PyMOL Python script that loads the backbone (N, CA, C, O; Angstrom):
from pymol import cmd

cmd.read_pdbstr("""\
ATOM      1  N   MET A   1      -4.628  25.011  45.717  1.00  0.00           N
ATOM      2  CA  MET A   1      -5.485  23.661  44.446  1.00  0.00           C
ATOM      3  C   MET A   1      -4.564  23.832  43.605  1.00  0.00           C
ATOM      4  O   MET A   1      -3.866  24.787  43.263  1.00  0.00           O
ATOM      5  N   ASN A   2      -4.732  21.982  43.108  1.00  0.00           N
ATOM      6  CA  ASN A   2      -3.699  20.682  42.414  1.00  0.00           C
ATOM      7  C   ASN A   2      -3.650  20.667  41.313  1.00  0.00           C
ATOM      8  O   ASN A   2      -4.482  20.016  40.681  1.00  0.00           O
ATOM      9  N   ARG A   3      -2.542  21.460  40.611  1.00  0.00           N
ATOM     10  CA  ARG A   3      -2.732  21.044  39.262  1.00  0.00           C
ATOM     11  C   ARG A   3      -2.524  19.956  38.461  1.00  0.00           C
ATOM     12  O   ARG A   3      -1.437  19.387  38.567  1.00  0.00           O
ATOM     13  N   PRO A   4      -3.628  19.392  37.395  1.00  0.00           N
ATOM     14  CA  PRO A   4      -2.483  18.233  36.790  1.00  0.00           C
ATOM     15  C   PRO A   4      -1.143  18.708  36.368  1.00  0.00           C
ATOM     16  O   PRO A   4      -0.856  19.887  36.573  1.00  0.00           O
ATOM     17  N   ALA A   5      -0.195  17.819  35.735  1.00  0.00           N
ATOM     18  CA  ALA A   5       1.042  17.840  36.106  1.00  0.00           C
ATOM     19  C   ALA A   5       0.971  18.301  34.382  1.00  0.00           C
ATOM     20  O   ALA A   5       0.068  17.691  33.810  1.00  0.00           O
ATOM     21  N   ALA A   6       1.814  19.329  33.403  1.00  0.00           N
ATOM     22  CA  ALA A   6       2.041  19.120  32.044  1.00  0.00           C
ATOM     23  C   ALA A   6       2.237  17.993  31.207  1.00  0.00           C
ATOM     24  O   ALA A   6       3.231  17.315  31.467  1.00  0.00           O
ATOM     25  N   ILE A   7       1.468  17.609  30.194  1.00  0.00           N
ATOM     26  CA  ILE A   7       1.998  16.731  29.365  1.00  0.00           C
ATOM     27  C   ILE A   7       3.216  16.958  28.405  1.00  0.00           C
ATOM     28  O   ILE A   7       3.072  18.054  27.863  1.00  0.00           O
ATOM     29  N   SER A   8       3.779  16.650  28.202  1.00  0.00           N
ATOM     30  CA  SER A   8       4.744  17.220  26.918  1.00  0.00           C
ATOM     31  C   SER A   8       4.565  16.732  25.811  1.00  0.00           C
ATOM     32  O   SER A   8       4.358  15.557  25.510  1.00  0.00           O
ATOM     33  N   TYR A   9       4.665  17.891  24.998  1.00  0.00           N
ATOM     34  CA  TYR A   9       4.155  17.068  23.278  1.00  0.00           C
ATOM     35  C   TYR A   9       5.514  15.467  23.769  1.00  0.00           C
ATOM     36  O   TYR A   9       4.825  14.782  24.526  1.00  0.00           O
ATOM     37  N   LYS A  10       6.181  15.130  23.709  1.00  0.00           N
ATOM     38  CA  LYS A  10       8.081  14.314  23.535  1.00  0.00           C
ATOM     39  C   LYS A  10       6.364  12.512  24.134  1.00  0.00           C
ATOM     40  O   LYS A  10       6.104  11.529  23.440  1.00  0.00           O
ATOM     41  N   ASP A  11       5.779  12.855  25.395  1.00  0.00           N
ATOM     42  CA  ASP A  11       5.290  12.576  26.236  1.00  0.00           C
ATOM     43  C   ASP A  11       4.040  12.038  24.982  1.00  0.00           C
ATOM     44  O   ASP A  11       3.984  10.849  24.668  1.00  0.00           O
ATOM     45  N   ARG A  12       3.346  12.804  24.521  1.00  0.00           N
ATOM     46  CA  ARG A  12       2.062  11.810  23.666  1.00  0.00           C
ATOM     47  C   ARG A  12       2.323  11.637  22.487  1.00  0.00           C
ATOM     48  O   ARG A  12       1.315  11.456  21.803  1.00  0.00           O
ATOM     49  N   ARG A  13       3.738  11.603  21.682  1.00  0.00           N
ATOM     50  CA  ARG A  13       3.499  11.241  20.815  1.00  0.00           C
ATOM     51  C   ARG A  13       3.840   9.728  20.503  1.00  0.00           C
ATOM     52  O   ARG A  13       4.254   9.121  21.491  1.00  0.00           O
ATOM     53  N   ARG A  14       3.746   8.932  19.235  1.00  0.00           N
ATOM     54  CA  ARG A  14       3.446   7.962  19.134  1.00  0.00           C
ATOM     55  C   ARG A  14       4.702   7.024  18.159  1.00  0.00           C
ATOM     56  O   ARG A  14       4.554   7.095  16.939  1.00  0.00           O
ATOM     57  N   THR A  15       5.579   6.402  18.547  1.00  0.00           N
ATOM     58  CA  THR A  15       6.348   6.142  17.655  1.00  0.00           C
ATOM     59  C   THR A  15       6.081   4.759  16.870  1.00  0.00           C
ATOM     60  O   THR A  15       5.523   3.814  17.427  1.00  0.00           O
ATOM     61  N   TYR A  16       6.507   4.718  15.584  1.00  0.00           N
ATOM     62  CA  TYR A  16       6.191   3.527  14.791  1.00  0.00           C
ATOM     63  C   TYR A  16       7.597   2.806  13.963  1.00  0.00           C
ATOM     64  O   TYR A  16       8.452   3.243  13.193  1.00  0.00           O
ATOM     65  N   SER A  17       7.228   1.137  14.747  1.00  0.00           N
ATOM     66  CA  SER A  17       8.505   0.527  14.223  1.00  0.00           C
ATOM     67  C   SER A  17       8.337   0.665  12.224  1.00  0.00           C
ATOM     68  O   SER A  17       7.307   1.167  11.774  1.00  0.00           O
ATOM     69  N   GLN A  18       9.142   0.303  11.524  1.00  0.00           N
ATOM     70  CA  GLN A  18       9.481   0.497  10.239  1.00  0.00           C
ATOM     71  C   GLN A  18       8.206  -0.978   9.746  1.00  0.00           C
ATOM     72  O   GLN A  18       7.545  -1.182   8.728  1.00  0.00           O
ATOM     73  N   ALA A  19       8.363  -1.765  11.123  1.00  0.00           N
ATOM     74  CA  ALA A  19       7.428  -3.016  10.409  1.00  0.00           C
ATOM     75  C   ALA A  19       5.373  -2.649  10.301  1.00  0.00           C
ATOM     76  O   ALA A  19       4.529  -3.039   9.495  1.00  0.00           O
ATOM     77  N   GLU A  20       5.309  -2.012  11.179  1.00  0.00           N
ATOM     78  CA  GLU A  20       4.699  -1.340  11.462  1.00  0.00           C
ATOM     79  C   GLU A  20       3.930   0.030  10.746  1.00  0.00           C
ATOM     80  O   GLU A  20       2.798   0.392  11.064  1.00  0.00           O
ATOM     81  N   LYS A  21       4.814   0.734   9.678  1.00  0.00           N
ATOM     82  CA  LYS A  21       4.736   1.207   8.585  1.00  0.00           C
ATOM     83  C   LYS A  21       4.341   0.775   7.376  1.00  0.00           C
ATOM     84  O   LYS A  21       3.676   1.326   6.499  1.00  0.00           O
ATOM     85  N   ALA A  22       5.043  -0.714   7.475  1.00  0.00           N
ATOM     86  CA  ALA A  22       5.155  -1.255   5.958  1.00  0.00           C
ATOM     87  C   ALA A  22       3.352  -1.755   6.760  1.00  0.00           C
ATOM     88  O   ALA A  22       3.533  -1.024   7.733  1.00  0.00           O
ATOM     89  N   ALA A  23       2.680  -2.049   6.893  1.00  0.00           N
ATOM     90  CA  ALA A  23       2.220  -3.531   7.252  1.00  0.00           C
ATOM     91  C   ALA A  23       0.793  -2.023   6.809  1.00  0.00           C
ATOM     92  O   ALA A  23      -0.059  -2.168   5.932  1.00  0.00           O
ATOM     93  N   VAL A  24       0.973  -0.439   7.903  1.00  0.00           N
ATOM     94  CA  VAL A  24      -0.691   0.095   7.392  1.00  0.00           C
ATOM     95  C   VAL A  24       0.176   0.663   5.491  1.00  0.00           C
ATOM     96  O   VAL A  24      -0.751   0.761   4.686  1.00  0.00           O
ATOM     97  N   VAL A  25       1.030   0.863   5.070  1.00  0.00           N
ATOM     98  CA  VAL A  25       1.445   1.394   3.865  1.00  0.00           C
ATOM     99  C   VAL A  25       0.538   0.217   2.704  1.00  0.00           C
ATOM    100  O   VAL A  25      -0.035   0.382   1.626  1.00  0.00           O
ATOM    101  N   ALA A  26       0.813  -1.122   3.700  1.00  0.00           N
ATOM    102  CA  ALA A  26       0.207  -1.994   2.647  1.00  0.00           C
ATOM    103  C   ALA A  26      -1.432  -2.047   2.369  1.00  0.00           C
ATOM    104  O   ALA A  26      -2.121  -1.983   1.351  1.00  0.00           O
ATOM    105  N   GLU A  27      -1.659  -2.169   3.542  1.00  0.00           N
ATOM    106  CA  GLU A  27      -3.363  -1.956   4.033  1.00  0.00           C
ATOM    107  C   GLU A  27      -3.562  -0.747   3.049  1.00  0.00           C
ATOM    108  O   GLU A  27      -4.103  -1.099   2.001  1.00  0.00           O
ATOM    109  N   ALA A  28      -3.326   0.298   3.109  1.00  0.00           N
ATOM    110  CA  ALA A  28      -3.533   1.791   2.335  1.00  0.00           C
ATOM    111  C   ALA A  28      -3.302   1.466   0.977  1.00  0.00           C
ATOM    112  O   ALA A  28      -3.891   2.124   0.120  1.00  0.00           O
ATOM    113  N   LEU A  29      -2.262   0.229   0.531  1.00  0.00           N
ATOM    114  CA  LEU A  29      -2.553   0.626  -0.823  1.00  0.00           C
ATOM    115  C   LEU A  29      -3.555  -0.314  -1.745  1.00  0.00           C
ATOM    116  O   LEU A  29      -3.859  -0.224  -2.935  1.00  0.00           O
ATOM    117  N   ALA A  30      -3.910  -1.170  -0.804  1.00  0.00           N
ATOM    118  CA  ALA A  30      -4.887  -2.394  -1.020  1.00  0.00           C
ATOM    119  C   ALA A  30      -6.159  -1.667  -1.815  1.00  0.00           C
ATOM    120  O   ALA A  30      -6.813  -0.683  -1.469  1.00  0.00           O
ATOM    121  N   PRO A  31      -6.275  -2.493  -2.989  1.00  0.00           N
ATOM    122  CA  PRO A  31      -7.718  -2.271  -3.472  1.00  0.00           C
ATOM    123  C   PRO A  31      -8.490  -1.628  -2.959  1.00  0.00           C
ATOM    124  O   PRO A  31      -9.312  -2.464  -3.333  1.00  0.00           O
ATOM    125  N   GLY A  32      -9.031  -0.979  -2.479  1.00  0.00           N
ATOM    126  CA  GLY A  32     -10.351  -0.539  -2.874  1.00  0.00           C
ATOM    127  C   GLY A  32     -10.057  -0.063  -1.430  1.00  0.00           C
ATOM    128  O   GLY A  32     -10.971  -0.297  -0.639  1.00  0.00           O
ATOM    129  N   ALA A  33      -8.798   0.653  -0.850  1.00  0.00           N
ATOM    130  CA  ALA A  33      -8.336   0.544   0.527  1.00  0.00           C
ATOM    131  C   ALA A  33      -8.608   2.236   0.726  1.00  0.00           C
ATOM    132  O   ALA A  33      -7.837   2.751  -0.084  1.00  0.00           O
ATOM    133  N   THR A  34      -9.273   3.205   1.358  1.00  0.00           N
ATOM    134  CA  THR A  34      -9.024   4.055   2.177  1.00  0.00           C
ATOM    135  C   THR A  34      -8.482   4.885   2.861  1.00  0.00           C
ATOM    136  O   THR A  34      -9.198   4.821   3.860  1.00  0.00           O
ATOM    137  N   VAL A  35      -7.614   5.759   3.115  1.00  0.00           N
ATOM    138  CA  VAL A  35      -6.678   6.671   3.877  1.00  0.00           C
ATOM    139  C   VAL A  35      -7.448   6.535   4.741  1.00  0.00           C
ATOM    140  O   VAL A  35      -7.368   5.751   5.686  1.00  0.00           O
ATOM    141  N   ARG A  36      -8.632   7.612   4.401  1.00  0.00           N
ATOM    142  CA  ARG A  36      -9.037   7.877   5.264  1.00  0.00           C
ATOM    143  C   ARG A  36     -10.127   7.037   6.928  1.00  0.00           C
ATOM    144  O   ARG A  36     -10.311   7.330   8.109  1.00  0.00           O
ATOM    145  N   GLU A  37     -10.664   5.629   5.691  1.00  0.00           N
ATOM    146  CA  GLU A  37     -11.282   4.714   6.649  1.00  0.00           C
ATOM    147  C   GLU A  37     -10.112   3.738   7.725  1.00  0.00           C
ATOM    148  O   GLU A  37     -10.168   3.078   8.762  1.00  0.00           O
ATOM    149  N   LEU A  38      -9.203   4.111   6.818  1.00  0.00           N
ATOM    150  CA  LEU A  38      -7.965   3.072   7.725  1.00  0.00           C
ATOM    151  C   LEU A  38      -7.300   4.169   8.325  1.00  0.00           C
ATOM    152  O   LEU A  38      -6.124   4.055   7.978  1.00  0.00           O
ATOM    153  N   SER A  39      -7.466   5.474   9.257  1.00  0.00           N
ATOM    154  CA  SER A  39      -6.546   6.621   9.413  1.00  0.00           C
ATOM    155  C   SER A  39      -8.054   6.170  11.077  1.00  0.00           C
ATOM    156  O   SER A  39      -7.685   5.641  12.126  1.00  0.00           O
ATOM    157  N   ARG A  40      -9.490   6.550  10.815  1.00  0.00           N
ATOM    158  CA  ARG A  40     -10.268   6.238  11.723  1.00  0.00           C
ATOM    159  C   ARG A  40      -9.923   5.438  12.306  1.00  0.00           C
ATOM    160  O   ARG A  40      -9.637   5.774  13.455  1.00  0.00           O
ATOM    161  N   ARG A  41      -9.699   3.775  11.928  1.00  0.00           N
ATOM    162  CA  ARG A  41      -9.913   2.424  11.973  1.00  0.00           C
ATOM    163  C   ARG A  41      -9.184   2.330  12.832  1.00  0.00           C
ATOM    164  O   ARG A  41      -9.635   1.974  13.920  1.00  0.00           O
ATOM    165  N   LEU A  42      -7.242   2.714  12.638  1.00  0.00           N
ATOM    166  CA  LEU A  42      -6.169   2.695  13.972  1.00  0.00           C
ATOM    167  C   LEU A  42      -5.426   3.808  14.067  1.00  0.00           C
ATOM    168  O   LEU A  42      -4.197   3.854  14.007  1.00  0.00           O
ATOM    169  N   GLY A  43      -6.676   5.320  14.314  1.00  0.00           N
ATOM    170  CA  GLY A  43      -6.090   6.137  15.300  1.00  0.00           C
ATOM    171  C   GLY A  43      -5.105   6.408  14.820  1.00  0.00           C
ATOM    172  O   GLY A  43      -4.359   6.410  15.799  1.00  0.00           O
ATOM    173  N   ILE A  44      -4.171   6.795  13.500  1.00  0.00           N
ATOM    174  CA  ILE A  44      -3.933   7.054  12.938  1.00  0.00           C
ATOM    175  C   ILE A  44      -3.937   8.460  12.116  1.00  0.00           C
ATOM    176  O   ILE A  44      -4.772   8.533  11.215  1.00  0.00           O
ATOM    177  N   ALA A  45      -3.063   9.621  12.340  1.00  0.00           N
ATOM    178  CA  ALA A  45      -3.969  10.460  11.814  1.00  0.00           C
ATOM    179  C   ALA A  45      -3.817  10.359   9.785  1.00  0.00           C
ATOM    180  O   ALA A  45      -2.897   9.574   9.551  1.00  0.00           O
ATOM    181  N   GLU A  46      -4.294  10.783   8.740  1.00  0.00           N
ATOM    182  CA  GLU A  46      -4.272  10.823   7.499  1.00  0.00           C
ATOM    183  C   GLU A  46      -2.924  11.685   6.942  1.00  0.00           C
ATOM    184  O   GLU A  46      -2.486  11.497   5.807  1.00  0.00           O
ATOM    185  N   SER A  47      -2.556  12.278   7.520  1.00  0.00           N
ATOM    186  CA  SER A  47      -1.000  13.006   6.585  1.00  0.00           C
ATOM    187  C   SER A  47      -0.334  12.017   7.118  1.00  0.00           C
ATOM    188  O   SER A  47       0.330  11.311   6.359  1.00  0.00           O
ATOM    189  N   LEU A  48      -0.357  11.656   8.914  1.00  0.00           N
ATOM    190  CA  LEU A  48       1.315  10.625   8.481  1.00  0.00           C
ATOM    191  C   LEU A  48       1.022   8.833   7.875  1.00  0.00           C
ATOM    192  O   LEU A  48       1.926   7.998   7.863  1.00  0.00           O
ATOM    193  N   ILE A  49      -0.089   8.612   7.520  1.00  0.00           N
ATOM    194  CA  ILE A  49      -0.033   7.789   6.520  1.00  0.00           C
ATOM    195  C   ILE A  49       0.337   7.922   5.286  1.00  0.00           C
ATOM    196  O   ILE A  49       0.799   7.072   4.526  1.00  0.00           O
ATOM    197  N   CYS A  50       0.009   9.556   5.030  1.00  0.00           N
ATOM    198  CA  CYS A  50      -0.213   9.832   3.076  1.00  0.00           C
ATOM    199  C   CYS A  50       1.442  10.237   3.287  1.00  0.00           C
ATOM    200  O   CYS A  50       2.165   9.960   2.330  1.00  0.00           O
ATOM    201  N   ASN A  51       1.976  10.766   4.278  1.00  0.00           N
ATOM    202  CA  ASN A  51       3.871  10.997   4.336  1.00  0.00           C
ATOM    203  C   ASN A  51       4.299   9.124   3.908  1.00  0.00           C
ATOM    204  O   ASN A  51       4.690   8.829   2.779  1.00  0.00           O
ATOM    205  N   TRP A  52       4.138   8.128   4.959  1.00  0.00           N
ATOM    206  CA  TRP A  52       4.390   7.246   4.502  1.00  0.00           C
ATOM    207  C   TRP A  52       4.646   5.863   3.312  1.00  0.00           C
ATOM    208  O   TRP A  52       5.268   4.833   3.054  1.00  0.00           O
ATOM    209  N   ARG A  53       3.452   6.978   2.830  1.00  0.00           N
ATOM    210  CA  ARG A  53       3.075   5.977   1.187  1.00  0.00           C
ATOM    211  C   ARG A  53       4.390   6.673   0.467  1.00  0.00           C
ATOM    212  O   ARG A  53       5.368   6.069   0.028  1.00  0.00           O
ATOM    213  N   LEU A  54       4.073   8.641   0.456  1.00  0.00           N
ATOM    214  CA  LEU A  54       4.795   8.825  -1.045  1.00  0.00           C
ATOM    215  C   LEU A  54       6.402   8.415  -0.177  1.00  0.00           C
ATOM    216  O   LEU A  54       7.312   8.389  -1.006  1.00  0.00           O
ATOM    217  N   VAL A  55       6.815   8.154   1.040  1.00  0.00           N
ATOM    218  CA  VAL A  55       8.503   7.824   1.303  1.00  0.00           C
ATOM    219  C   VAL A  55       8.695   6.680   0.929  1.00  0.00           C
ATOM    220  O   VAL A  55       9.876   6.390   0.739  1.00  0.00           O
ATOM    221  N   LYS A  56       7.536   5.483   0.653  1.00  0.00           N
ATOM    222  CA  LYS A  56       8.150   3.994   0.277  1.00  0.00           C
ATOM    223  C   LYS A  56       7.923   4.790  -1.238  1.00  0.00           C
ATOM    224  O   LYS A  56       8.995   5.127  -1.739  1.00  0.00           O
ATOM    225  N   ARG A  57       6.481   5.209  -2.194  1.00  0.00           N
ATOM    226  CA  ARG A  57       7.208   5.544  -3.462  1.00  0.00           C
ATOM    227  C   ARG A  57       8.057   5.469  -4.048  1.00  0.00           C
ATOM    228  O   ARG A  57       8.207   4.666  -4.969  1.00  0.00           O
ATOM    229  N   LYS A  58       9.301   6.756  -3.458  1.00  0.00           N
ATOM    230  CA  LYS A  58      10.184   8.179  -3.891  1.00  0.00           C
ATOM    231  C   LYS A  58      11.431   6.617  -3.171  1.00  0.00           C
ATOM    232  O   LYS A  58      12.619   6.682  -3.485  1.00  0.00           O
ATOM    233  N   ALA A  59      10.949   5.428  -2.297  1.00  0.00           N
ATOM    234  CA  ALA A  59      12.359   4.913  -2.242  1.00  0.00           C
ATOM    235  C   ALA A  59      12.104   4.245  -3.082  1.00  0.00           C
ATOM    236  O   ALA A  59      12.767   4.813  -3.950  1.00  0.00           O
ATOM    237  N   ALA A  60      11.479   3.139  -3.758  1.00  0.00           N
ATOM    238  CA  ALA A  60      11.252   2.814  -4.610  1.00  0.00           C
ATOM    239  C   ALA A  60      11.874   3.635  -6.229  1.00  0.00           C
ATOM    240  O   ALA A  60      12.557   2.902  -6.943  1.00  0.00           O
ATOM    241  N   GLU A  61      11.701   4.624  -6.568  1.00  0.00           N
ATOM    242  CA  GLU A  61      12.228   5.347  -7.469  1.00  0.00           C
ATOM    243  C   GLU A  61      13.320   4.552  -8.065  1.00  0.00           C
ATOM    244  O   GLU A  61      14.002   5.024  -8.974  1.00  0.00           O
TER     245      GLU A  61
END
""", "prot")
cmd.dss("prot")
cmd.show_as("cartoon", "prot")
cmd.util.cbc("prot")
cmd.orient("prot")
């Protein structure tokens, strides 16, 4: 019986450039935007978008 090769965590992990993160955060901070809708549309976890927003806010302090 052939078993599929195991996919490691690192193989599934997506990395985002600083420019991509900034674009997502800008969109998330736009009036009327919701993290939930943005998350569903882009396929990015809500918690990740929230973390990026938090990092941006702390950097602005």
